[in-house]
N, C-alpha and C positions, 0 to 999 in steps of 0.2 A: 306780614302784622299775624300772630298768633288766633288761633281760632276761636278760642274763646273768645277775644275781645270782638273779633267780628261779628261772632253769632249774635251777642250781648247789645253791640254798639249798632249792629243794619239799623235802618230807618229808609223808608222812600222818601226821594229824593226828588221833586218834579220841578226844581227852580236852578237852572243851568248858567254858566257863564256862555259866553259864545268860544269860548273855547274850542277847537275842532279836537275831538276823540283819534290818535295815531290807528292805520288801518290794523297794521301788527298790537294794536293791543287789543281791539275787538276780535281780531282771529283770536288772542289769545284767553281771550275771556270766553269764547264758543268752544276753543278746545279742552277748557277747562270743563265747561258745562257737559262737553261727551262723556266725559268721566264718568258721569253719574250710574245710578244704576239704570234698568231698563228691562220691563218685560222682554223675559227668552234673550236677554242681552240684544235685544232686535234693531235697539237704537234707534227708535222710530221718530227720529229728529232731523231738522237740516234749519237753516238759519239765513235770512237775509238782512244784511246790515245798509240804513237806509241813511245818508248824510245828506242826498244831495235837498235843499232848502224848498225849491220847486217840488218835487216829489212829496214833502214833507205837508207841505202847504196844501197839495191836492188833496192827501190822504185828510188832513184835518177838516179839509171844506165838505165832501163826503161823512164824513160820521157827521157833525155839527148841522148837514142837512138833515141826516138820518133820525136824528134826536128832536130837531124843530119839525118833521111831522108826524111823530108820534099823537095820538089821540091823547088829547088833554082832559085829566078830570076836573068836576066842576068845583074844587079845592082852590082857593085864594092862592094858596100856595106853588100851584102848578109851574108857572111861568119860571118862576122862583126855581122851582126842584129842577126844570128841565135845564136851567142855566147852570146853576151850580153842578150837573152831570155832565153836562156839554164841557166844562172847562177840565175836569178830570179824564174826561176822554181823551180831549185834543191838547194837552198842553204838549203832547208831544213832538207838536209843531215847530217848536221852539229849543228844544233837547240836538244838542250838538249830533246824537248819532240815536239810531232806532235798531233794535236788533227785533226782528222778525222772526217770530217760530212755528213753525211748517210741521205737520202730523205727516208721518207717509203711513200708510195704511200696511196691516202685518196680520199674518194669520197665525192663530193662536194653533198650538197643539193639540187642544180639543178639538177642534173644528175637522181634523184626521179620522176621530174616531168616533164621533157623536154624530145624531142628527139636530143639531139644536146652530141658528143661524150667528155670524160672527155676531152682530149686535146683542141677540140675548144673551152669549158667553160673556161680553165685555160686560154688559148691565149686572151680572150675576157675581162677577168677580169685579164689582167696584172701580171698570174703566181702568185696567193699569196700564194701558197708553200714557192716557192722561195723568197716573201719576208718575209715570215714568220721566214727561215733559215736568214736571212739579217739579223733580229731583232733580233734573238738569238745569233748570232758570236758577234754584238755589244757591247752585255752586255760582253760578255766573256773578249773582246779588254776590256774594261771601266771598268774591276774587275781586271784587271792584273796587273796593277802599285799597288795597294794595299797590294801585296805582292812581291813589287819589282821586279815584271817581265816587260818584253819586247814582244809584239807579232805580230805578222805578219797574216794578212786576204791573202790566196792565192786561187787562181783560175787555175794560169795557168800551175801547175799538170796537171789538167784534159786533158791536151791533150793526155796523155797516160790512161784515165781513164781504158780503157778495157784491161791496163794489172796490172795496178792497185787492182783495184777490188780481182781479183783472191789472189795476196798476202795481201789483207786484210780480207782475205774471207766475201767478198762481194758479195752475190749471190741477183738474182730476185727474188722478185719488189723492191730492193731497190737501190737505185744508187747513188753512189758515188758524191758530189755536190762541197764540198769545202776542207778546210785545214785551220788551224790554228797554225801557228808555235809558240814557247812559249820558253820563257827561259828569266835567266840574260844577260842581255844588255851588251856588253862588254866597252859601252860606252854610254853616254849619249843620250836618245834621245832629236831630235830635230825637232820639228813641222815645218811643211813646211807651208807656207803663203796662205792663204785663201780668197778667196774673198769676197767683202765688201757685207754688208748686202744690201746695195744699188745697187747693181748690181745683185741679187740673186732674193730680194721680192719684190712683187705686193701687191696688194690690192683691191679688189675691193668692192667698199662701195655702 
């Protein structure tokens, strides 16, 4: 698929058919993701693809339990809001595949020459490690349609990160930072309306 079309037609897909995604396709999506730019070319990512239905169900359960345990406001909409968030955080249970994105710690060049902690430098630089992961995930999203697949970038399940990491075998110093649900769309994705270029672009000449 032409890149321009893939970019303009990209849409988050949250409903999938039961058709499995071949392992080789998942590997290729991740391989393309790994070509994204990264801080100091450190490539601070690792990936875990989950296709086991029992594991996906267990993951969805701990996310659901975590959301339900959150203290509610006095708003009459509280339960409705939690139910809505629960859907957006757990629909991956019904995806044929879920790619977990894991962040590997890196040492910045600045750390070798200035008296600042890693987190302080990371904050001042706008979290380049997370920006790197974002670029990587975008590569995956834009590659999915070539294989007839839909995908959705997910961060909501991270509300239960402490419970999810043991299920995925993730241990320190690595950290779970995102998910991408992948599968054959149950219906044709429809891109959402975007802001016009005139609303978002300024040039200083």
